[in-house]
C-alpha positions in Angstrom: 0.3 0.1 0.3 1.5 3.1 -1.0 2.6 6.0 1.8 -0.3 8.4 2.6 0.4 12.1 1.3 0.8 15.2 3.0 -2.8 16.0 1.4 -4.6 13.0 2.6 -7.8 13.8 4.5 -6.5 11.6 7.3 -3.1 13.6 7.6 -5.2 16.6 7.7 -7.5 15.5 10.6 -4.5 14.3 12.6 -2.8 17.8 12.0 -6.4 19.9 13.2 -6.2 17.3 16.3 -2.6 18.3 16.8 -3.4 21.9 16.7 -6.9 22.5 18.6 -7.9 21.2 21.7 -11.5 21.6 20.4 -11.3 18.9 17.7 -9.3 16.6 20.4 -12.8 17.1 22.7 -15.2 17.1 20.1 -13.5 13.4 18.5 -12.3 12.3 22.0 -9.1 11.9 20.2 -5.2 13.5 20.7 -2.2 12.7 19.0 1.2 11.4 21.2 4.8 12.2 18.9 7.6 9.7 19.0 8.2 6.8 20.4 8.5 7.4 23.8 5.6 8.3 24.2 4.4 5.2 21.7 6.0 2.8 23.7 4.3 4.2 27.3 1.3 3.9 25.4 1.6 0.4 24.6 3.0 -0.3 28.2 -0.1 1.0 29.7 -2.9 -0.8 27.1 -3.9 3.2 26.3 -6.5 2.6 23.6 -5.2 3.4 20.2 -6.7 4.6 16.9 -4.3 4.1 14.8 0.0 4.5 14.8 1.7 6.6 11.6 5.6 6.4 10.5 7.1 7.9 8.2 8.8 6.2 5.2 11.9 7.7 6.0 12.0 6.4 9.4 11.2 2.9 8.9 14.6 1.1 9.6 15.1 3.1 12.8 16.6 1.0 15.1 14.5 3.1 18.1 11.2 2.8 16.1 11.8 -1.3 15.0 11.3 -2.4 18.8 8.2 -0.3 19.5 6.8 -0.7 15.7 7.1 -4.9 16.2 4.2 -4.4 19.1 1.5 -2.9 17.2 0.1 -2.4 13.6 0.8 0.8 11.4 0.2 3.3 9.0 2.8 4.5 6.5 3.2 8.0 5.6 5.3 10.4 3.6 8.0 12.2 5.2 6.4 15.5 4.2 3.0 14.1 5.9 4.7 13.4 9.2 6.7 16.8 9.1 2.8 18.4 8.2 1.0 16.6 11.6 3.9 17.2 13.8 4.3 19.9 16.5 7.6 19.3 17.5 10.5 21.3 15.5 12.1 17.7 15.4 9.5 15.0 14.4 11.0 11.6 15.4 9.2 9.4 12.8 6.0 8.2 14.4 3.2 10.1 15.7 0.2 7.9 17.5 -4.0 8.7 17.5 -5.0 7.9 21.3 -8.3 7.4 22.1 -9.4 10.1 25.3 -9.8 8.4 28.5 -12.6 10.6 30.7 -11.5 10.3 34.1 -13.4 12.1 36.5 -12.8 13.1 40.3 -14.5 9.9 41.2 -11.6 7.5 39.6 -8.9 9.7 41.6 -7.9 7.7 45.2 -8.2 10.5 47.6 -6.3 8.4 50.5 -2.8 10.4 49.8 -1.7 13.2 48.1 -3.5 15.1 45.0 -2.3 17.6 42.6 -4.2 20.7 42.2 -3.3 23.1 39.5 -5.4 26.2 38.9 -4.5 28.0 35.3 -1.4 27.1 34.0 -0.8 28.7 31.2 3.0 26.8 30.1 2.9 23.3 28.8 6.2 22.6 29.9 5.7 23.2 33.5 2.1 21.3 33.2 3.8 18.7 31.4 6.8 18.2 33.9 4.4 18.5 36.8 2.7 14.8 35.6 6.2 13.9 35.3 6.8 14.5 39.0 3.6 13.5 40.1 4.0 10.2 38.6 7.5 10.1 39.6 7.0 10.6 43.2 3.9 8.1 43.6 1.0 11.0 43.7 -2.6 9.7 43.3 -3.9 11.9 41.0 -3.5 15.4 39.5 -6.5 17.5 38.6 -6.6 20.9 36.3 -8.9 24.0 36.8 -9.0 27.2 35.2 -8.5 28.5 32.0 -5.2 27.1 31.5 -3.6 25.0 28.5 -5.3 22.1 27.6 -3.3 18.8 29.6 -3.6 16.8 25.9 -1.1 19.8 24.0 1.9 17.9 22.4 4.0 20.1 24.7 2.1 19.0 27.7 2.6 15.5 26.3 6.2 15.8 25.5 7.3 17.3 28.8 5.1 14.2 31.0 7.9 12.0 28.8 5.0 9.1 29.1 3.2 10.0 32.4 0.3 11.1 30.7 -0.4 7.5 30.4 0.5 6.3 33.5 -1.0 9.6 36.0 -4.6 10.0 36.0 -5.2 13.6 35.3 -8.9 14.8 35.6 -10.2 18.1 34.2 -12.6 19.6 36.7 -14.2 22.9 37.9 -12.6 24.2 41.0 -15.7 24.1 42.9 -16.4 20.7 42.1 -12.5 20.0 43.0 -12.5 21.3 46.3 -16.1 19.7 47.2 -14.6 16.3 46.4 -11.2 17.2 48.8 -13.5 18.2 51.5 -16.0 14.6 51.1 -13.1 13.0 50.9 -11.8 14.4 54.1 -8.8 15.9 52.6 -6.9 18.9 53.5 -6.2 21.5 51.5 -2.9 23.2 50.7 -2.1 26.7 48.9 1.1 26.8 47.8 2.0 30.9 48.2 5.1 32.7 47.5 6.2 33.8 51.2 4.5 34.0 54.4 2.9 30.1 54.5 4.0 27.4 56.5 7.4 25.0 55.6 6.3 21.9 53.9 8.8 20.1 56.0 6.9 21.0 59.3 3.5 20.1 57.8 2.1 16.4 57.6 1.7 15.6 53.8 1.9 12.1 54.4 -2.0 11.6 55.1 -5.2 13.1 52.7 -4.0 16.1 51.2 -4.8 18.4 48.3 -2.1 20.6 47.4 -3.0 23.3 44.9 -0.2 25.0 42.6 -1.1 28.4 41.0 -0.9 30.0 37.4 3.3 30.9 36.9 1.5 34.6 36.4 -1.0 34.9 38.7 -0.3 32.4 41.5 -3.6 30.8 42.8 -6.9 32.6 43.1 -8.9 34.1 46.1 -11.2 31.2 45.9 -8.8 28.7 46.3 -6.8 30.6 48.9 -10.0 30.9 51.1 -11.2 27.1 50.6 -7.4 26.1 51.8 -6.7 24.8 55.5 -3.4 26.7 55.3 -0.4 27.9 53.1 2.6 26.2 52.0 5.7 28.5 51.2 9.1 26.9 50.3 12.3 28.3 51.9 14.9 29.7 49.6 16.8 32.8 49.6 14.8 35.8 50.3 16.8 37.7 46.7 15.3 34.9 44.8 11.9 36.2 43.5 10.0 32.9 42.7 10.3 29.2 41.7 8.2 28.7 38.8 5.3 25.9 39.3 7.0 22.9 38.0 9.9 23.1 40.2 7.9 24.4 43.4 5.3 21.6 42.9 7.6 18.9 42.5 9.7 19.8 45.7 6.6 19.6 47.2 5.4 16.4 45.9 8.8 14.7 46.9 8.6 16.0 50.5 5.3 14.3 50.4 6.8 11.3 49.0 9.6 11.5 51.7 7.2 11.7 54.5 5.1 8.6 53.2 8.1 6.5 53.3 9.3 7.6 56.5 5.8 6.9 57.6 6.0 3.4 56.8 8.9 3.0 58.2 11.1 2.2 54.9 14.0 3.4 53.6 14.0 7.0 53.4 14.6 8.1 49.4 17.7 10.5 48.4 17.3 14.0 50.3 16.5 16.7 47.9 
């Protein structure tokens, strides 16, 4: 069968899915780029609609082992470049079915990360990756920020998007669910909050991280039981959202390991 060209309707559809969050939601499909994301999707048995490989990438060693695990459609190199969001396409994209997790699907017995209005896709993807690495029970995305299925979010997550449960929710519903689950809500603020090392983060907690520019809204601050601030050199204005959230998540991981009597993870 001949490779699909750049003007093929299937290629144009994939391009629309990459570029439009509205299209992704309408069709219930998103596009993951590169062999690492495809491998992560296959490892988790994520429902795939199709896999598309550039002609010029068929003999690539990194791709060969992944492609042995799935059927795929060959597209021209120009078609793959037309689809891809990355500046340097990695030869393969996968159309993935959207799995709609809800707040009810999360395990509220430990730490859940709440994100409000994050606009930087790199920060959101990194936070999802850190949540996965630190054993966080779920990520709740609220506000008018970046789509969690944005291509740059997927790449920054390094495959964790397929392992970590990420829920898009209204702020009101997230606060209501946390209260119903008996979780203590903590809002991260630049100054004046408690040191995360002095707070019990090993129990049921919802930790909020705000947008890069505005921080957390008054609604989140009012709904929180307390505030957290990461101690740092006062000459430094702030940490970015991904760094701050990652530090708090790994402090929680450290506390959970200690509370269970297991070996302590390396100090940050």
